[in-house]
C-alpha positions as CSV (number, residue, x, y, z in Angstrom):
1,M,-13.3,-6.2,15.3
2,V,-10.9,-4.1,16.3
3,N,-12.1,-1.4,18.7
4,L,-11.9,2.4,16.6
5,P,-10.8,5.7,18.2
6,T,-13.0,8.8,17.7
7,H,-9.7,10.6,16.9
8,F,-6.4,10.3,17.0
9,D,-4.3,12.2,20.0
10,N,-1.1,12.3,18.2
11,V,1.5,10.1,15.7
12,A,2.2,7.3,18.3
13,H,-1.8,7.1,18.6
14,L,-2.2,6.8,15.0
15,E,0.8,4.7,14.8
16,D,-0.7,2.4,17.2
17,V,-3.7,2.3,15.6
18,M,-2.5,1.5,11.9
19,S,-0.3,-1.8,13.7
20,T,-3.3,-3.3,16.0
21,P,-4.4,-6.5,14.2
22,S,-7.8,-8.0,13.8
23,P,-8.1,-11.2,15.4
24,A,-8.6,-13.0,12.0
25,L,-5.2,-12.0,11.7
26,V,-4.1,-13.5,14.8
27,A,-5.8,-16.7,14.3
28,T,-4.8,-16.5,10.0
29,L,-0.5,-16.6,10.9
30,A,-1.2,-19.0,13.7
31,R,-1.9,-21.0,10.9
32,V,1.1,-19.7,8.7
33,P,4.5,-21.5,9.6
34,G,7.7,-19.8,9.6
35,D,9.5,-16.3,10.4
36,I,8.6,-13.2,8.3
37,M,10.8,-10.6,6.5
38,V,9.3,-7.2,5.6
39,L,11.7,-6.3,2.8
40,G,11.7,-2.6,2.0
41,V,10.2,-1.9,5.7
42,G,11.3,2.1,5.8
43,G,8.5,2.9,3.4
44,K,5.3,4.6,3.8
45,M,3.4,1.0,5.1
46,G,6.2,-0.8,6.0
47,P,6.7,0.4,10.0
48,T,2.9,-0.3,10.9
49,L,2.3,-3.9,8.8
50,A,6.0,-5.2,10.8
51,R,5.0,-3.9,13.8
52,M,1.5,-5.5,13.1
53,A,3.0,-9.0,12.4
54,K,4.8,-9.2,15.3
55,R,1.6,-7.8,17.5
56,A,-0.6,-10.7,15.4
57,A,2.7,-13.4,16.0
58,P,4.5,-12.0,18.9
59,Q,6.3,-15.9,18.8
60,K,7.3,-15.4,15.5
61,R,10.6,-13.7,14.2
62,V,9.7,-10.5,12.3
63,M,12.8,-9.1,10.2
64,G,13.0,-5.3,8.7
65,V,15.3,-4.9,5.4
66,A,15.9,-1.3,4.4
67,R,18.9,1.2,4.2
68,F,17.3,3.0,7.0
69,S,17.7,6.2,5.8
70,E,15.2,8.0,7.8
71,A,16.5,8.9,11.4
72,G,15.5,7.4,14.3
73,L,13.0,4.8,12.4
74,L,15.7,1.7,13.2
75,E,15.9,2.5,16.4
76,R,11.6,2.7,16.5
77,L,11.5,-0.7,15.2
78,Q,14.0,-2.3,17.1
79,A,11.7,-1.1,20.1
80,H,8.8,-2.6,18.9
81,G,10.4,-5.9,18.6
82,I,11.5,-5.7,14.8
83,E,14.9,-7.2,13.8
84,C,16.2,-4.5,11.8
85,I,18.9,-5.2,8.8
86,E,20.7,-2.6,7.4
87,A,20.8,-3.7,3.6
88,D,20.6,-2.4,-0.3
89,L,18.6,-4.4,-2.0
90,L,19.3,-3.5,-5.3
91,S,23.2,-5.7,-4.0
92,R,22.7,-9.0,-4.9
93,D,25.8,-9.7,-2.0
94,A,23.3,-7.7,0.4
95,L,20.8,-10.1,-0.5
96,A,22.4,-13.3,0.2
97,A,23.6,-12.5,3.0
98,L,19.8,-11.9,4.5
99,P,18.9,-15.1,6.4
100,D,16.3,-17.3,5.2
101,A,13.0,-16.3,6.0
102,S,9.5,-18.9,5.2
103,N,7.4,-15.8,4.6
104,I,8.5,-12.8,2.6
105,I,6.2,-9.1,2.1
106,F,7.8,-7.2,-0.6
107,M,7.4,-3.5,-0.5
108,A,10.3,-2.1,-1.7
109,G,9.6,0.1,-5.2
110,R,9.7,3.5,-6.4
111,K,7.1,6.1,-7.9
112,F,7.8,9.6,-6.4
113,G,10.6,11.1,-8.2
114,S,10.2,8.4,-11.2
115,T,10.2,11.0,-14.5
116,G,13.9,12.1,-14.4
117,S,15.5,9.4,-13.6
118,E,13.4,6.5,-15.2
119,W,16.6,4.1,-14.8
120,L,16.6,3.8,-11.1
121,T,12.4,3.4,-11.3
122,W,12.9,0.4,-13.7
123,A,15.9,-1.3,-11.4
124,M,13.9,-0.8,-8.3
125,N,10.6,-2.1,-9.6
126,A,12.2,-5.1,-12.0
127,H,15.7,-5.5,-11.0
128,V,15.3,-5.6,-7.7
129,P,12.4,-8.2,-8.0
130,A,14.2,-10.7,-10.3
131,L,16.7,-10.7,-7.6
132,V,14.4,-11.5,-4.6
133,A,12.9,-13.5,-6.7
134,E,15.4,-15.8,-7.0
135,R,16.8,-15.7,-3.5
136,F,13.8,-16.8,-1.9
137,K,12.4,-18.7,-4.0
138,A,11.5,-21.5,-1.1
139,S,9.1,-18.8,0.5
140,R,6.0,-17.7,0.2
141,I,6.0,-14.4,-1.5
142,V,3.4,-11.7,-1.2
143,A,4.7,-8.8,-3.1
144,F,3.2,-5.2,-3.1
145,S,2.1,-4.2,-7.0
146,T,0.2,-1.2,-7.9
147,A,-3.4,-0.6,-9.7
148,C,-1.7,1.6,-11.9
149,V,-0.9,-1.8,-13.9
150,Y,-4.6,-1.7,-15.4
151,P,-5.9,0.2,-18.0
152,F,-8.7,2.9,-16.8
153,A,-11.7,1.4,-16.5
154,S,-14.9,3.1,-16.9
155,V,-16.2,5.1,-13.6
156,K,-19.7,3.0,-13.9
157,S,-18.1,-0.7,-14.3
158,G,-17.0,-1.9,-10.5
159,G,-13.0,-1.3,-11.4
160,A,-10.9,-3.7,-12.9
161,T,-10.6,-7.2,-12.3
162,E,-7.9,-9.4,-11.5
163,D,-8.7,-11.3,-14.8
164,L,-7.8,-8.1,-16.5
165,P,-4.6,-8.3,-18.0
166,P,-2.3,-5.2,-17.4
167,T,-2.3,-4.1,-21.0
168,A,-0.7,-0.6,-22.1
169,P,-0.2,1.0,-18.8
170,C,0.3,4.9,-18.6
171,G,3.6,6.1,-18.0
172,E,6.8,4.0,-16.8
173,Y,6.2,3.9,-13.5
174,A,3.1,1.8,-14.7
175,N,5.1,-0.2,-17.0
176,S,8.0,-0.4,-14.1
177,C,5.3,-2.3,-12.2
178,V,4.4,-4.5,-15.1
179,A,8.2,-5.7,-15.2
180,R,7.8,-6.1,-11.2
181,E,5.4,-8.5,-11.6
182,R,6.2,-10.1,-14.3
183,M,9.5,-11.2,-12.8
184,F,7.6,-12.7,-9.6
185,Q,5.1,-14.5,-11.9
186,H,8.2,-15.7,-14.0
187,F,10.6,-16.9,-11.1
188,S,7.4,-18.3,-9.4
189,H,6.6,-20.4,-12.2
190,Q,10.4,-21.6,-12.7
191,Y,10.6,-22.5,-9.2
192,G,6.9,-23.4,-7.7
193,T,7.2,-19.9,-5.4
194,A,4.0,-19.6,-4.1
195,G,2.9,-16.4,-3.9
196,R,0.3,-12.9,-4.1
197,L,0.8,-9.9,-6.0
198,L,-1.4,-6.9,-4.3
199,R,-2.8,-4.6,-6.5
200,L,-2.9,-1.6,-4.3
201,S,-5.0,1.7,-4.7
202,Y,-4.7,4.4,-1.7
203,A,-4.0,3.3,1.6
204,I,-5.2,5.9,4.1
205,D,-3.0,7.5,6.4
206,M,-3.9,10.7,8.1
207,R,-0.3,12.0,6.7
208,Y,-0.7,10.8,3.3
209,G,-3.5,9.7,0.6
210,V,-5.9,11.1,-1.5
211,L,-8.1,12.5,1.6
212,H,-5.1,14.1,3.0
213,D,-4.5,15.6,-0.4
214,L,-8.2,16.2,-0.5
215,A,-8.3,18.5,2.9
216,Q,-5.1,20.2,2.9
217,K,-6.2,21.5,-0.7
218,I,-9.5,22.9,1.2
219,I,-7.5,24.4,4.0
220,A,-5.7,26.1,1.8
221,R,-8.9,27.5,-0.4
222,E,-6.8,25.9,-3.5
223,P,-9.4,24.4,-6.2
224,I,-9.4,21.0,-6.4
225,D,-8.8,19.2,-10.1
226,L,-11.2,16.7,-11.0
227,A,-9.2,15.8,-13.9
228,M,-9.0,11.6,-11.8
229,G,-12.8,12.3,-10.6
230,H,-12.7,9.0,-8.9
231,A,-10.6,6.3,-7.0
232,N,-10.4,3.5,-5.0
233,I,-9.8,3.9,-0.7
234,I,-8.4,1.7,1.9
235,W,-7.6,2.4,5.8
236,Q,-3.8,2.2,6.0
237,G,-4.5,-0.7,8.8
238,D,-6.7,-2.6,6.9
239,A,-4.0,-3.0,4.4
240,N,-1.4,-4.0,6.4
241,D,-3.8,-6.7,7.6
242,W,-4.7,-7.8,4.4
243,A,-1.8,-8.4,3.1
244,L,-0.4,-10.6,6.3
245,R,-3.2,-12.3,5.4
246,A,-2.3,-12.9,2.0
247,L,0.5,-15.4,3.6
248,A,-2.8,-17.9,4.2
249,D,-3.9,-17.8,0.8
250,C,-1.0,-17.6,-1.8
251,N,-1.1,-19.6,-5.4
252,T,1.6,-21.4,-7.3
253,P,2.4,-19.8,-10.0
254,T,1.6,-16.2,-8.3
255,S,-1.1,-14.3,-8.7
256,P,-2.8,-11.2,-8.5
257,L,-5.1,-9.4,-5.6
258,N,-6.6,-6.0,-5.7
259,I,-6.6,-4.8,-2.6
260,S,-8.3,-1.2,-1.7
261,G,-12.2,-0.1,-0.6
262,P,-15.1,1.5,-1.9
263,Q,-15.2,3.8,-5.3
264,I,-15.2,7.6,-4.0
265,S,-16.2,10.3,-5.8
266,I,-13.5,13.1,-5.7
267,R,-16.2,15.8,-6.0
268,T,-18.6,14.2,-3.3
269,T,-15.5,13.4,-0.7
270,A,-14.3,17.1,-0.9
271,I,-17.8,18.4,-0.2
272,A,-18.0,15.9,2.7
273,L,-15.1,17.0,3.9
274,G,-15.6,20.7,3.6
275,K,-18.3,20.0,5.6
276,R,-16.7,18.7,8.4
277,L,-13.6,21.5,8.1
278,G,-16.8,24.1,8.1
279,R,-15.5,25.5,4.0
280,V,-17.1,25.4,0.7
281,P,-14.5,23.3,-2.0
282,T,-13.6,24.9,-5.2
283,F,-13.1,22.6,-8.5
284,A,-11.0,23.0,-11.4
285,G,-12.0,21.2,-14.8
286,M,-14.7,18.4,-15.1
287,E,-14.7,14.7,-14.3
288,A,-13.9,11.8,-16.9
289,D,-16.0,8.8,-17.4
290,T,-13.0,6.9,-16.9
291,A,-10.3,6.3,-13.9
292,W,-8.2,3.9,-12.1
293,L,-10.6,1.7,-10.3
294,V,-10.3,-2.0,-9.1
295,N,-12.5,-3.9,-8.1
296,C,-11.9,-6.2,-4.8
297,D,-14.8,-8.5,-4.8
298,Q,-12.2,-11.3,-4.6
299,A,-10.4,-9.8,-1.6
300,N,-13.9,-8.9,0.2
301,R,-14.8,-12.9,-0.3
302,L,-11.4,-14.0,1.1
303,F,-10.6,-11.0,4.1
304,G,-14.6,-9.6,4.6
305,P,-15.2,-5.3,4.2
306,P,-12.6,-3.0,5.5
307,Q,-13.0,-2.6,9.2
308,V,-13.0,1.4,8.8
309,S,-15.5,2.8,6.9
310,L,-15.1,5.6,4.4
311,D,-17.8,8.1,6.9
312,T,-14.9,7.7,9.8
313,L,-12.1,8.1,7.7
314,F,-13.6,11.4,6.5
315,D,-13.8,12.0,10.5
316,W,-10.5,11.1,11.2
317,T,-8.7,13.0,8.8
318,A,-10.7,16.0,8.8
319,D,-10.5,15.8,12.6
320,W,-6.5,16.1,12.0
321,S,-6.0,18.5,9.2
322,Q,-8.0,21.1,11.1
323,R,-5.8,20.6,14.1
324,G,-2.7,21.1,11.8
325,M,-1.1,17.7,12.5
326,D,1.7,16.1,11.0
327,S,2.2,15.9,7.2
328,L,4.3,13.2,5.0
329,G,4.6,16.2,2.7
330,K,4.6,13.7,-0.1
331,P,1.5,14.2,-2.2
332,T,0.0,11.3,-4.1
333,H,-0.6,13.1,-7.5
334,F,-4.0,11.1,-7.6
335,E,-5.1,13.6,-9.9
336,A,-2.3,12.8,-12.5
337,R,-3.6,10.9,-15.4
338,D,-0.2,10.9,-17.9
339,G,1.4,8.5,-15.2
340,K,4.1,11.1,-14.4
341,Y,5.3,10.9,-11.2
C-alpha cells in the first residue's frame, strides 16, 4: 500500500503521488520483458502513467510519443527519465520511424470537440488504432477504451460486465470507440497480437473529473444536473497502476477489461462534498434508472481493490477546490445522456 497524504501541497505534489507505483506494480514489471512505449503520452493521464512506469522499472526504457503541443511537457517528462519522441500518430511514416517496443500503452484518442468535427474523431479513434495495431503487431498492446461502448445499465444491476456486447452505443464518440476496439481486435486475430482493451470510467485527478466538476458547481452555487445520476470513479493513480499491470495479463486475441472503482450516486456524493465545503448543493432534474456503469469484478480479482477510498477522494477534492487550486478547465460532461461532447 502506497502511503497517502492528507492533502496535496501543489500540482507537483499531486503528480508525484499519482505517479507513485505500488509494490505490486514494481513486482509485475520486473517479470514483463522489454521496454515500454506510451502512445499519446500528452493527454490527461499519460504523463503520470509514463512517470509511474519509469519509477516502477527504472532499468527499462520508457518512451512517450505525442505531438507535445502543451508547452513544457516534453521537458518535464524528460526530467523524469522519459524518452520523448515527437510524432503525429496519423502519419504512417512517423509510426514507421518509431523504435520497436515490446510493450505498448495506447492512450491516443479524441473525445471533447467531437461534435462538429466527427471525421477527426473517427480518424483518431478508428484509423490510428488500425495503423498502430499493424505497426506494433509483435508487441503487447494495452489500449485505453471507455465505458461508453456499453449501453446504459440499470443503476441496480452492478454495471455492465465485459461479456456484454457493445451494441447500439450512444453518439458518434461512443461509436468511434467501438471502432477503435474492433481495429485492435481485428489485427490481434490476424497477427496473434496479445493485448487488453481497458474500458475506463472516470479517472479522478484533483484538476479534472466528476468530483472536481461537482465541487466547482457547489462552490459556484450552480445547480447540479441529475440526468446521469450514477457513475463509477477511480483515483487516477490506481487507474495508471492497473493499466501498467495489465501488461502481464494480456490475452490473444485481445480482450476487454473494465477499469474503475465503486459506483457513486451523484446526489449523495454532492451532499458529501457539500458538507466538506460548508455549502448545501442544489439540484436540477431527477435521476434516471440507468447510467453508464461498469462491473469491475474482473479487475478486482486481478489487481485487488483500488488503494484510494471514496472518502479519501472526497476529502482531497474538497480541500483542493476550497483552496482554489489548479483546474484543467475541461468539464467531463458526465451528465450528458446523448453522447455528444
